[in-house]
N, C-alpha and C positions, 0 to 999 in steps of 0.2 A: 197433811198427810203424814203418817208414821210409818215406820218401817220395823221389822224384827226378824231375827234369824232363830233356826232351830237345827239341830242334828240329831242323827240316828246312824247306826250301822247297818250294813247288809251282812247277810250270812256270808262266810268266806268261802264261795263256790262259784266259780267263773260262769259255769251254766245257769245257776239261778240268777247271777247278775245280768247275764244277757237277756234272760226272760224278763227280768223286772225293767230293765230299760226298754225292751220291746213294748211292754204295756204302756209305758210312759210316752212312747212315740204315738200312741193311740188311745190316749185318755179318754174314757167314756163321757160322752157329751153331757149326761146329767150331772156327772162330778164337776166338770167345768162350770156348768150354770149354777150349781149349788155353792161352790167356792165364792163365785162372783156374787151371788145373792147374799153370802154371809158378809160380805165388804171386801174380800181380797180383790185388790186392782192389780197387782202384779205378783207373779210368783216364779221364782227360778229355782231348780234343784241342781246342784252342783255334786260331782262324784269325785273322790281321790281314793283309789282302792276301794275298800269297803265303807269307807266314811261318807255320808251324804251330808249336805250342807243346803239347806232351804232358806231362800231370803223372800220376804214378802213385804209388799206394802198395801196400806189400807187407811181408812180414813182416821182421823184424830179420833180417840175415843173406842176405837176397835180393842177389844181384850181377847187375845187368842184362847185363853182358858174359857171364856164364857160363850164367844161368838162362833168357835168351832161347834160347838153343841147344836146350833142351828143346822149345820151342815150334816151332822151325824143324825139328824132326826129323819133323814130320806133313807129308805131301806135300800136303795141302789146304791146310795153313797157309803152306806154300812158294809155292804156286800164289796165295793171296791177296798175299803179299808181292811176288811178281813183277809182279802186276797193279797193286798200289799204286806200285811204283817206276817204273811208266810216267808217273806224273803228278809225281814228285818229283825234286828235286836236292838234294845236300848244301847246307847253308847255309853262306854265306861265312865262312871261318876254319875249317871243320871240318878235321879231322885227315885225313891222307891215307889214302884207303881207307874212311873213316867214312862211314855213312850218316846215320842219326839222330845228332846230337851231343849229348852230355851237357852238361847246363847246372850251373853253380855256384850254390848257395844265397848270396845276400848278405843276406837277412833273413829270420828266422823268427820272426814276432810270439809265437808259443807260448814261445819260449826267452828272451824279453826279459821281465825281471822288472818288476813295477810300480815298485819303488824306482829301478832304474836307468834306466827310462823317464821318470819324474817329472825326473830332473836334466837332461834335454833341453832344447833351445832352443826347442822348439815350432814349428819350422820344417818344412818339407816333407820327406818321405822321400827 
């Protein structure tokens, strides 16, 4: 199992953000099915202000750039994506032409052994 994270911003409009969240409380069944069929086993989207953070888990070998294309071949999923894009904008520093931007892992607590962690300073992360 592997995990990955991506980020994007919402337009800075409380009414639009409210509508965006309403859509995500009632995600279209076809969208959910297509994400699962593409290999996404767990997905969570968090919001802080206008910034969204998406965390996903998928089988080893999953490649977001490649495997999301399977999801995008479905007309209803493309329609959902087009609808969501009305509320979104690339995060600052996003690559040219990128929408959701991949995020780099800087700490994975599961990969830190107790022995190496014991030698730390005891300070904040």
